[in-house]
N, C-alpha and C positions, 0 to 999 in steps of 0.2 A: 503492501500499501505505501508504502514512506516512497521505494523505488519511484512508483509510477508518478507520484507526485513533485518529485526531483525532475523527475525527464519530462513532464510536461511544463514545469517551470523553466527548464534547460529551452524547450522547443519554444515557448514562446518569447523568451529572449533574444533566439536567435532567429526569429522572425520579425522583430522588432528591430534588430542589427542589418538585416539584410533589407528592411522598411526602410529605413535610414540612411542604409548607402543607395537607393534607389532612389529616393525622393530628389539627390538635385537632378538627377538625370532627368525623373521623370516632369518635373515640374520646368527642363527647355524645353519638353519634347512640348507639352501645354503648352507653355509662351508661343510656341512660334506655331500651331495650330490657330491656337488663338488671333495672334497677330493676322494670318493670313484669312481665317475667321471675320476677322475685323475689318480688314479693311475692305474686303467684299462688301460686307453690309453699310460700311462708310459712302465708299463709293456710290453703292444703289441707291440709298438714302436722299445722300448731297445731289447729284444729279434727279431726283423725282421730288424735292425738296424745294427746290430751284421754281421748279416746271409743274405746280399744284395740278393745275386746272387741266395739263396732257394729263396727268396721274387720274384722273376724275374721268375722263373724256373714258380712257383705259380699261376703268372700271362698271364703266355704264357699260361697254360692249360688251366685256363677262356678263354681266345683269342681262342684258339682252340674249344672248347666246344661251344660258341658262335657260330662260323664259321666266326668269324672276323679274319681282317688281320695281322700277328704275325710280327711283327719286333724286335730281339733281342738289340738292344741297344737301339732303341726307350724306348722298354717297361723295359731294365732296369735303365734310366734316370727317368723315371715316377714312378719306385718303389723306387727309394731313394728318391725321390720329396714326393711321398706318405707316406713314413714313416716317414719322416723330418716334415710333417702336423701333421700326429697321434701325433708322440713324443713332440711336441711343444703343441697340445691343451691340453695334460696330463699335463703339466707344468703351461701354463696358466690357465688352472683351477684349480689348487693345491693353486698358489700363489697370482693368483685375478690380475692379471698385466693384463693389453687389455683385462679382461674379455668381454664384448660384445663384440670384432674381434672372440675373441676365443669360445665362445658361441653359435653365427649364425655358427663359420665355424663348430663346432661338430655337430650343428644342420643339418646341409647338406651333413656333412659326413655321419651322420645317416641316412637322407634321403634314400642315395642312395644305402648306403651299406643294410640296412632290408631289403628292395623289392629283392635285391642280391641274400642273404642270404635265400628269403623263395623257390628263383626260384630252388636253390642246392638241398635244403632242398627237393622240390617237384620233384624236377628231377634225384639228385646224379647226374650231367653231371661230377663232379669233386667230388672225397670222402672225400677230408678236406679242408677245406676254407682254411687253412691256416694265420687264423685271430691271434693266437700266433703262429706263426712259427714252428719251430718243437720243440721247447717247452714245447708246452703242447697240446696234442689232442681233439678237440671237434668234435662229429655226427655234420651232417649238421644242423639238428634237435634242437641241444642245442646251436649249433650259432646262427640259427636263434631268437630262445626266449631270449638269451644274449642281442642279439642287439633290441628285443624286450623292455627290460626291460631299457636298455641305451637311445632309444629314449625319453619312458617315463621321465627318470632319465633327460635329458637336454632339454625337454620340461619344468617341474619342475624348473628348475637352470634357465631358462633364465625367467622365472616368477617372482624367489624369487634375481634374479641380480637388479633390481631396489632398493634394499636396502644395496646393499655392498656401501659403500664406497671406492674410490681408496686414494690408498696413494702413490703415485708416479705420478706427472708430469706427459705429453703427451710424451715429447722426452728421459725420462730413459725409461716408457714402450716401444718405439717401436724398444730401442735399444736390452733392456735386449728378447723380443720377436723375434729380428732377431738373438740374441744369443742360444734359443731355435732350433733355422732352423738348424743355422750354426754346433752345437754341436751334432746333429743326422747327418748332413751329411759329417762333419770330420770322425766319426765316423766308417761310411758306405763305405766312401774311404777307409779308414784305414784298413778293415775287407775284402774289396775288392783287396786291394795289397796284403793282407798277407793272416791272414786265420781267422775264428772267433774268435771272441776273448773266447768265451764259444762253447764250441762242444755238441749238443745236438744228434747228430747223433749216429747209432749204429756203424761207423767206427771209432770214438775218441780216441787217443791214450790210449792201457793198454787194452781194449776191445779183447777178445779173440771171432775171428770170425767165427770161427771153432762150437765153443759153442753155439753161440746166433743163427744156423742155427740148432739144434737140436730142436724137440719136445721132451719136457718134460714128462715121464711114465703116464697116466694116464691122462692127457690133452685131455679137448674135442675135438673132431674131426669135420670137416665139413660133415655135414646131407644133403645129398638129395632123392628127391622125383625124381621116375621115372616111366613114364606111358606109355599105350601102345595101338595103335588104328588102329582096325582092320576093315575091311570091311566086311558086312554081303551080302557073295554073290547070296542069295536069292531077299531082298528085295533093295540091293543097298546102305544100309544106312549104315556109320561109328556108331562105339563106341569107347571109349576111357575105358579100364579098369587101372585099379589102380595099381595092382600088375600083373608080371609074371604067379605068380599063379591061378591068375583069368582070364588071356587072353585064349581065344581057342588057343595055340601054337599046338597043336598036332592035331586040326579038320581044315587041308586045304580041305576038301571038299564045306563044309558053311563059312570057315571066310577067307580071304585074308590079310596077313600082313602088313599095311600101313606106320608106323613107329613109333618111340618111341620117349619121350621126357622126358629130367633129368635137372631139375633143385636146384639150391642151396636152401634148406630151412630154414638152418641153419650154420651161419659160427662157425669155429671150434677156435681155438688157432692156431695164425701164430706166428712161430718167430719171434723176430726181423730184420733178415736178411734169408730171403725163396726165393731172386731171382738171388742168382750170381751162375752165369755160366762163365767160364771161356773158350773159345776155340781157339786150337791151330791150323792154317794151316794142321799142319804135322800131330801131333798127336792127334786132337779131343778134347774130356772135360780133361782140363788138372786141375780143379780146386781142386781135393782134394792133388793132388800133391802139389800146390802152396799153401795148405791149411798146411799140414805135412810137408814140408822141416823145417827143422830143424838149418839150414843157413838163413843167411838174404836174403831174394825176395824185389827187387825193380822193382815195380809197376809204372811205367808213364801213368798217367788215363788222359788221353787228350780225352774225350769222343765225342768229337765234330772237327774231324782237320779242317773244313772249319772255325771255331773260333779259334782255336790254336796258341797262342803267338809263333810265328815261331822262334823269335829270343832267347828262351831258350833252341834250338835244341842243340847248341855246348857244353852248360853245361851238357844236360841230355846225349850226346857223351860221354863225359869224364867221367860220373860217370859209364855210361856200358864197357867204354875198362878199368877201374879201378877196379871195382869189379866182371868183367867176367874175367878176366887173375886171379883172386884169388878164382873161383869158384863159387860165387856169378850166381843166376840166377837174370838177369833182362831183363826186358820186356817192350815194352807198351801193354796199353787196352784201347781200342776204341768201337764204338759203327758206325765210318763208314762206308761206303760202301770200296769192295774191290778198285777199281777206285781211289777213295779220297785217300786211304792208301797211292796207290802207287805214283801217284801224289806229296802228299806228302814225302814220301820217296827221292824222285829223285831230288826235287826242294827244298829238306831242307839238302840232301848229310846224311840220316840218320845211323847212323850202328848199332843199336838197332832192335830187332824182333817185330814185331804185334801181339798178338792174340787181339780175341774180345768178348766183354761182353754187354751187353742191357745197354742202356744209363740210367735209372733208377740208377741203383745201382754204377754206375759209377758216378753220379753227387751228390749219397748220398758219397760215399768214401772221397773225398775231393773236397772242395768249390774253384775250380782253374781247369784251363782249359791252358794247362799243370799244375799237381801236382804230387806229387811225396809221396808216398805213399810205406813205409818199414817194412815189416811181416818176424814173425819167431817164426816158429810152429803155425802161424795161429792167434798170438798175433799183434797188431798193434803196432810196436816199436816208430814209427814217421815219422812226415807227414809235407810235406811244399807248400808253393805255386811254382811252378818251377822257376819264376821270381827272387827267392831270393836262389837259387839252387846253389850260389858259397859259401856264408856263409852259409846255414843251414847244407850243406854235410861237411863243414869241423867242425863246430858243431858237428856233429853226430858219423864220424870217431873218437876224441876226447874225447866222452863221452862216447862212445861203445868200443874204444880201436880196434877198426878195422884194 
C-alpha cells in the first residue's frame, strides 16, 4: 500500500516535471498560432469595418439566398456588431488579453461560419462570401478551405491556452477588451457617415470608368456549349445532339425539333466594371454620353429612394442650380421604380432630373445613399456622402477652380 502511494506520488512529480519542461515550447507554439489566427481576423475585421455598408449588402444577399426576412437597419446594426466581434477576437488572440473568452468566442464563430461556407461552396447561392470585403476576393471553395484551417487552428489554440500566462488582472483585461470592440464600432460609424477610408471598389477616385469597362485584346472569352434536342417521328424517342452540324435540322420528315440548351462551360475575362448602363427617360441609353463628357458630370447616386436621406435634397438642389447654369450635366441615378421616383420628387421639391441604373453598380459607385460622384471624361474626380455636401462641394470648387 505504501509502495503504491509512493509510486503514484513519483509519477505525479514526473508528469509535472515533463509539463514544466514542455510548457515553454507549448507557449511558443500557441503564440505563433494565435498571431497567425489573429492577423487573419484583424485584417478581415478591418477591411469590413471601413466599409460597413458593403458588409450589410452582403449579409442581405445571404438572407435572400436562405429565404429569410430581410431588414436593412437590423442587418446594418448586426453587421457592425459582427465586424466588431471579429476585430476584437483578432486583437485578443495577438495580445493574449482575455484569451479564454476570445478563444471560445472564436471557436463559436468558426463553428457557425465553416458549415455556412460549405453550403455556399456547394450551392453557389452567393457568388462571393465577402469574408475579406472587397479587398480580397476568394472563391467559395477557397473560403471553405480557409475556414477549415482556421477551425483546426482555434481548436489547437484552445489546447495550448492552458500554458498561457496572463499578465494583466481581470479589470484592465475587461477594459482593454471592451476598447477592441469600441474601436471597431467607432470606425464603422465614422465610415458610414463619411465614406470608406480605403476604397477597394472600381469607382474610386482617379479611376477611368470607361477603360475599366473594356475587354483587353486577346483576353479569354466566355465559352458556351449548345445542345439540340429532336424527336424521332417514327419511334417517338427524343435525342440530344452536341452540335447543329450533327443535328438532323434539315430532315423534317423523320425528326421534329424540340429545343436547344446553352450553358456556360468556361468563364472568360470579366472587366472590373461590366454592368453599368445609365438610362434616361427621354434619351434612352446615355452611358457613353456620360462617360465621354469632357466637362464635369455630377451624379447624385441614390440606389434606393425609400432609404435615401431626404434631408440632403436641399444641398443637391443647390449643386444642380449652380452647375447646370454653368453648362455641366447634373443628374440623379437610382434603381427605384417610376412611382417611387415621382413620389420622392414631389415630396422633396426635387429640381434635378432622374436617370435609372441597376442597383449593383450604384452600390459600388459610392457607399452612401445618396452620394455624389463627379466625373470628367469618364474619370472619377471626386466623391462624397451627400450628408457632407456643403463642405465637400465648397472644397471641390476651390480645388478644381470651378
